[in-house]
C-alpha positions, 0 to 999 in steps of 0.5 A: 677272445673277449670283446672290448666294449666300445666307449659310447660316451666319448667322442671318438676321433677318426684315428680311434675309429680306425683303431677300433676297426682294426681290433674288430678285424683281428678278432673276426679273422682270428675266429674265422681262422680257428673255425676254418682249421676245425672245418678243415680237420673234419673234412669227412663231415663237411664233405658229407654235407656237400654231397648229401643232396645226391644220396637217396637217403637225403630227406628231400629225395626220400620225401619225393620218392614217398610222394611219387609212390603215394600218387603213383607218379614217376615224374615226382621221383628224384633220381640222385643215383644218376648223378656221376661226379668226376675230377679232372684237375690235379689239385681239384680235390684239395681245392674242393676241401679248402673251399668247403672248409671256407664256406663251412667256417663262414656259415658258422661264424656269420652270427659272430660277424653280424655281432661285431659289425653291430658293436662297431656301428653301435656308438653312432646309433642314438641310445633310444634306437639301440634296443630296436637295432639289436633286433636286426642283430638277432634276426639277420642270422636267423633269416640267413640260416633259414634261407640257407636251409631252404636252399639246401634242402629244397632248391639244391636237390631239385636243381641237381635233379633237373640239371643233372638228368636233363638231356638233349640226346641219349648219346650224351652222358651227364658226367658232372665235374665236382667243382660244378656240382659244388658251385650249384649247391652253394649258389642256390643255397646262398641265393636263398639265404640272401633272398630271405633277408627281404623282410629285414630290408623291408622293416628297415626301409619302412622304419625310416619311412622310405617304404609304406604298406600302401605303396607295396600293395600298389606296386605288386606287379612291378615287385613281381618283375623285380623279384623274377629278375633278382631270382634269375641273377642269383641262381644258376641259369635254369628255370627250376631254381629261378621259380623255386627262389621266386615263390618264397621271395614273393611270399616274403614280400607279402609278409613284408607288407604286413611288417610295414603295416605293423610299423605304420600302426606303431608309428601312429601310436607313438605319434599319438602318444607324443602329441598327447604328452606334448598337450599335457605338458603344454596344459601343465605349463599353461596351468603353472603360468596361470597359477603364477599370474594369480599368485602375482596378482594376489601379491600385488593386491596384498601390497596395495592393501598394505600401502593403503593402510 
């Protein structure tokens, strides 16, 4: 499907904007439906990805098993084999198939969705800022995928191990409903993907002047509280997931301070260059005016000499 370039030079009317939005929606829906069909047809691969965190061969589980053996600490060992899944709905497995295909199609199509969104807003962006805006188009999917992988490989297996093996009585067996298991994996993975957008948000706010590195350093304690609340909102109701989301969020916050400071230095440099350029232009204008005055004075002198002769 080819992307038709948006006319940047012509002033688009409201109707033309709606028509362009309609074309973009058709392209996005077409790509998404194609990816959904592909994901639906390879259900074995997609569902293997969904259920991988409860297998002993999963990289995180093997790492903690190795670490527990090295440190001789059974506490660190993850026991995914204790997680038993069941389905109690007639259409449960079919709906699971559809949901997993939908999520897989969304993840694969996410970079394309961001690109189409940028094409739509591109005419409204001043030409000198488009080069900077393309950075968000590139970095947004990268941070999204990084967060998704962090949630899937780090938070999900630890959260499953904690919630699946937690017991208040030995008389109660944990038999996990399959939709509940999938919701936990998806929620913690996408929560991490959202949390990893923090550096881009900080970059945007710092670029438009709503955030400064000094202010971020000054309000660190408030940021900690806000990030804890944010982690509690976007994760399942367990302390393990919340803590595992909070720490990378805070690390990204500290990284955001460096981003804001770098943007401030760049802005100061650009402002200094602008002032220097303005001074040069003013000096050139003043020099040209003085030369013009001298030329006029010389012409007047010559005319006076001619008149006397």
